[in-house]
C-alpha positions as CSV (number, residue, x, y, z in Angstrom):
1,M,-4.1,164.7,119.0
2,D,-1.4,162.0,119.4
3,L,-1.8,159.0,116.9
4,E,0.8,156.5,118.9
5,G,-1.1,156.9,122.4
6,G,-4.3,155.8,123.5
7,E,-7.6,158.2,123.4
8,P,-6.8,161.3,125.4
9,A,-9.5,163.6,126.1
10,A,-9.6,166.7,123.8
11,P,-8.9,169.8,125.6
12,V,-11.8,172.2,126.2
13,P,-12.0,174.9,124.1
14,D,-12.0,178.6,125.2
15,A,-15.6,179.9,125.7
16,V,-16.4,181.3,122.4
17,R,-15.5,178.0,120.7
18,L,-17.5,176.2,123.5
19,A,-20.5,178.1,122.7
20,K,-20.4,177.4,119.2
21,T,-19.8,173.7,119.8
22,Y,-22.9,173.5,122.3
23,R,-25.0,175.3,120.0
24,L,-24.1,173.1,117.0
25,W,-24.7,170.0,119.0
26,D,-28.1,171.2,120.2
27,E,-29.1,172.1,116.4
28,L,-28.0,168.9,114.7
29,A,-30.0,167.0,117.6
30,D,-33.4,169.1,116.8
31,M,-33.0,168.2,113.1
32,D,-35.1,165.6,111.5
33,A,-33.8,161.8,111.5
34,A,-34.4,162.0,107.5
35,A,-32.6,164.7,107.0
36,I,-29.5,162.9,106.7
37,D,-27.5,165.0,104.0
38,Q,-28.6,168.6,105.0
39,A,-27.5,167.4,108.5
40,R,-24.3,166.3,107.5
41,T,-23.6,169.5,105.4
42,Y,-24.8,171.7,108.4
43,L,-21.8,169.7,110.7
44,L,-19.2,170.3,107.9
45,Q,-20.2,174.1,108.0
46,G,-20.0,174.2,111.8
47,L,-16.8,173.0,112.0
48,C,-15.5,174.9,109.6
49,N,-16.6,177.9,111.6
50,L,-14.9,176.2,114.7
51,A,-12.0,175.8,112.9
52,G,-11.3,179.0,110.6
53,A,-11.5,176.6,107.7
54,D,-12.4,177.5,104.2
55,S,-13.8,174.1,103.3
56,A,-14.5,170.4,104.5
57,S,-14.9,166.8,103.4
58,W,-16.7,163.7,105.1
59,V,-15.5,160.5,104.0
60,G,-17.7,156.9,104.8
61,A,-15.3,154.1,104.8
62,V,-15.9,150.5,105.1
63,R,-13.2,147.6,105.8
64,M,-13.3,145.3,103.1
65,A,-13.4,141.5,104.2
66,D,-11.6,140.3,100.9
67,S,-8.8,142.3,101.3
68,H,-5.3,140.8,100.7
69,S,-2.1,140.9,102.9
70,A,-0.2,143.3,100.6
71,D,-2.6,146.1,100.5
72,P,-1.2,149.0,102.5
73,V,-4.6,150.5,103.9
74,Y,-5.9,147.0,105.5
75,G,-8.6,146.6,103.3
76,W,-10.3,150.2,104.0
77,R,-11.9,152.0,101.7
78,P,-14.0,155.0,100.8
79,R,-17.5,154.2,99.9
80,L,-19.4,157.6,100.0
81,I,-17.6,161.2,99.8
82,H,-19.1,164.4,100.6
83,H,-17.4,167.6,99.8
84,L,-18.5,171.1,100.9
85,D,-16.9,172.2,97.6
86,T,-18.6,170.8,94.5
87,S,-16.3,171.6,91.7
88,P,-15.6,169.5,88.8
89,R,-11.7,169.8,89.9
90,L,-12.5,168.6,93.4
91,R,-14.4,165.5,92.1
92,E,-11.9,164.8,89.6
93,V,-8.9,164.8,92.2
94,A,-11.1,162.4,94.2
95,Q,-11.4,160.2,91.2
96,Q,-7.7,160.3,90.8
97,Q,-7.2,159.4,94.5
98,R,-9.6,156.7,94.5
99,R,-7.6,155.1,91.6
100,L,-4.3,155.7,93.4
101,L,-5.7,153.8,96.3
102,E,-6.6,150.6,94.4
103,T,-3.1,150.1,92.9
104,G,-1.5,150.4,96.1
105,K,0.0,154.1,95.7
106,V,-0.8,155.6,99.2
107,D,0.5,158.6,100.6
108,E,2.0,158.9,104.0
109,T,-0.8,161.1,105.4
110,T,-3.3,158.1,104.3
111,L,-0.7,155.4,105.6
112,R,-0.6,157.3,109.2
113,N,-4.4,157.8,109.6
114,V,-5.1,154.2,108.6
115,E,-2.7,152.9,110.9
116,A,-4.6,154.5,113.8
117,A,-7.8,152.7,112.7
118,G,-10.3,152.0,115.6
119,R,-9.0,154.8,117.6
120,F,-11.0,158.5,117.4
121,R,-8.0,160.7,116.4
122,T,-7.4,164.5,114.9
123,H,-4.0,165.8,113.4
124,R,-2.5,168.7,111.5
125,L,-0.4,168.0,108.9
126,V,2.7,169.0,110.4
127,D,1.4,166.7,113.2
128,I,2.1,163.3,111.0
129,V,4.6,164.2,108.3
130,P,8.2,165.4,108.2
131,P,8.9,169.0,106.9
132,E,10.2,167.6,103.4
133,W,6.7,166.3,102.7
134,F,5.5,169.5,102.0
135,E,8.0,170.0,99.2
136,G,7.0,166.9,97.8
137,E,4.7,166.0,94.4
138,Y,1.6,165.2,96.5
139,Y,1.1,168.2,98.8
140,R,1.7,170.1,95.3
141,S,-0.9,168.1,93.4
142,Y,-3.5,167.4,96.0
143,Y,-2.8,170.5,98.1
144,L,-1.5,173.5,96.6
145,A,-3.2,172.7,93.0
146,L,-6.6,173.0,94.8
147,G,-5.8,176.4,96.6
148,R,-5.2,174.8,100.0
149,R,-2.4,175.1,102.5
150,D,-3.1,172.9,105.6
151,A,-5.5,170.5,106.5
152,I,-7.0,168.9,109.7
153,W,-7.8,165.4,109.3
154,A,-10.0,163.2,111.8
155,G,-10.9,159.7,112.1
156,V,-14.1,158.7,113.9
157,P,-14.6,154.8,114.5
158,V,-18.1,153.6,114.4
159,N,-17.6,150.1,114.7
160,A,-14.8,147.6,113.8
161,D,-15.5,147.8,110.1
162,T,-16.5,151.2,109.6
163,E,-15.0,154.9,110.1
164,I,-15.7,158.4,109.2
165,Y,-13.2,160.6,107.7
166,F,-13.2,164.5,108.1
167,G,-11.0,166.8,106.3
168,L,-10.5,170.5,107.0
169,Y,-8.7,172.8,104.6
170,R,-7.3,176.2,104.9
171,S,-6.2,178.1,102.0
172,H,-3.0,179.3,101.4
173,R,-3.9,183.1,101.7
174,E,-4.3,181.8,105.5
175,P,-1.9,180.7,108.2
176,G,-1.6,176.9,109.1
177,F,-3.9,175.4,111.6
178,S,-2.9,175.7,115.1
179,P,-3.2,172.9,117.8
180,E,-6.2,175.1,119.3
181,D,-7.9,174.8,115.8
182,R,-7.5,170.7,115.9
183,D,-8.2,170.3,119.3
184,A,-11.7,172.2,119.0
185,V,-12.7,170.1,116.1
186,A,-11.6,167.1,118.3
187,Y,-14.0,168.2,121.2
188,A,-16.8,169.0,118.7
189,L,-16.7,165.5,117.0
190,R,-16.1,163.3,120.4
191,G,-19.5,164.7,121.6
192,L,-21.3,163.3,118.5
193,R,-21.1,159.9,118.7
194,W,-25.0,159.4,118.1
195,F,-24.8,161.7,115.0
196,H,-21.7,159.7,113.5
197,R,-23.7,156.4,113.9
198,Q,-27.2,157.8,112.4
199,Q,-25.1,159.0,109.4
200,M,-23.5,155.4,108.5
201,L,-26.8,154.1,109.2
202,G,-28.8,156.8,107.0
203,H,-26.3,155.2,103.8
204,G,-26.5,151.7,104.8
205,L,-22.6,151.4,105.6
206,L,-23.2,150.5,109.3
207,L,-24.8,147.3,109.1
208,S,-25.0,146.2,105.0
209,N,-22.2,145.0,102.8
210,S,-23.3,147.9,100.2
211,P,-24.4,151.4,100.4
212,L,-28.0,152.2,99.9
213,T,-28.8,153.3,96.1
214,R,-30.1,156.9,95.5
215,A,-33.5,155.4,95.1
216,E,-33.4,153.3,98.3
217,N,-32.0,156.3,100.2
218,A,-35.4,158.4,98.9
219,V,-37.9,155.7,100.5
220,L,-35.9,155.4,103.7
221,Q,-36.0,158.9,104.2
222,G,-39.7,158.7,104.2
223,L,-40.0,156.0,106.3
224,L,-38.0,158.1,108.9
225,R,-40.3,160.7,108.7
226,G,-43.3,158.4,109.2
227,L,-45.1,158.7,105.5
228,S,-47.0,155.3,104.6
229,E,-45.8,153.6,101.4
230,K,-48.4,155.1,99.1
231,Q,-47.4,158.7,100.5
232,I,-43.6,157.9,99.6
233,A,-44.5,156.6,96.2
234,A,-46.1,159.9,95.3
235,E,-43.4,161.8,96.5
236,V,-40.9,160.1,94.7
237,G,-42.8,159.4,91.7
238,Q,-42.9,155.4,91.8
239,S,-45.7,152.9,91.9
240,P,-46.9,151.7,95.2
241,N,-45.7,148.4,94.0
242,T,-42.0,149.4,93.4
243,T,-42.2,151.4,96.6
244,H,-43.1,148.3,98.6
245,E,-40.1,146.3,97.1
246,Y,-37.6,148.9,98.2
247,V,-39.1,148.7,101.5
248,T,-38.5,145.0,101.6
249,R,-34.9,145.6,100.3
250,I,-34.4,148.2,102.9
251,F,-35.2,146.0,105.8
252,R,-33.2,143.1,104.3
253,K,-30.1,145.6,104.3
254,Y,-30.7,146.5,108.0
255,A,-31.8,142.8,108.8
256,V,-35.2,144.4,110.2
257,H,-38.3,143.0,109.6
258,N,-40.8,146.4,110.4
259,R,-40.8,149.9,110.7
260,A,-40.6,150.0,114.9
261,A,-37.2,147.8,114.5
262,L,-35.6,150.2,111.6
263,M,-36.4,153.5,114.1
264,A,-35.3,151.6,116.8
265,L,-31.7,151.2,115.3
266,W,-31.6,155.4,114.8
267,L,-32.4,155.6,118.3
268,G,-29.8,153.0,119.6
269,R,-32.0,150.5,121.0
270,D,-32.7,146.6,120.2
271,P,-34.4,146.3,116.8
272,S,-35.2,142.7,118.0
273,L,-37.3,143.9,120.7
274,Q,-39.9,146.0,118.6
275,G,-42.9,144.3,117.9
276,A,-44.3,143.7,114.4
277,D,-46.3,146.4,112.4
278,S,-47.4,147.3,108.9
279,A,-45.2,148.6,106.4
């Protein structure tokens, strides 16, 4: 997809990939709203199936308000990262890349992606870097050293200050991704705007200044499943008073006052129109 233009519609995939895409959309729509992490993993697996990728990553990114003018990525920072591959080596590399980002040492692929912030985009490595980039240290350290030959990257704006980045990877034993592989991923992701919003809501990245903690996330999932505070407390091993404190904190982060308003966010409705109810 062209990074320099607007947002051209992704070409419709071939019949086989189109059927897989529709099935993926339907299955995600049928998943429980509280199954945030499971749904994300399922989407990444589905994208790998569509594009013939070996592994994938999901990054929830936020534009920080206190960024300085010399910041090469304009304040964009990863807040949550999820990999299908959970190897210690990959986690170590992810931390290395975060440290490089904070010191302003940003690779050309990252710069090109961030330059297009605010627009939906998908690209292969060959779409955004010159041939000599594949001879450089970054490609050797963060692709070849991890057994990766090629990648498809997608940037999905959720609002003005939050985006989701998807990375799909193919090993060095396989040929590089084709334009058709890239476009199939674009088509699938463009049809999931509701899902991307739910994912960012589910971790407190869309409306709050900080992600939900692990404990808050567990309580949130109970709320979305319709459990009472006593039931949530028993399930997560907390006292009812502690659970109530977490519920209050979650409502504050999402700027709502009750469960009905919280659920309205997941349904894309105006939470201010929801009447009061008991927690």
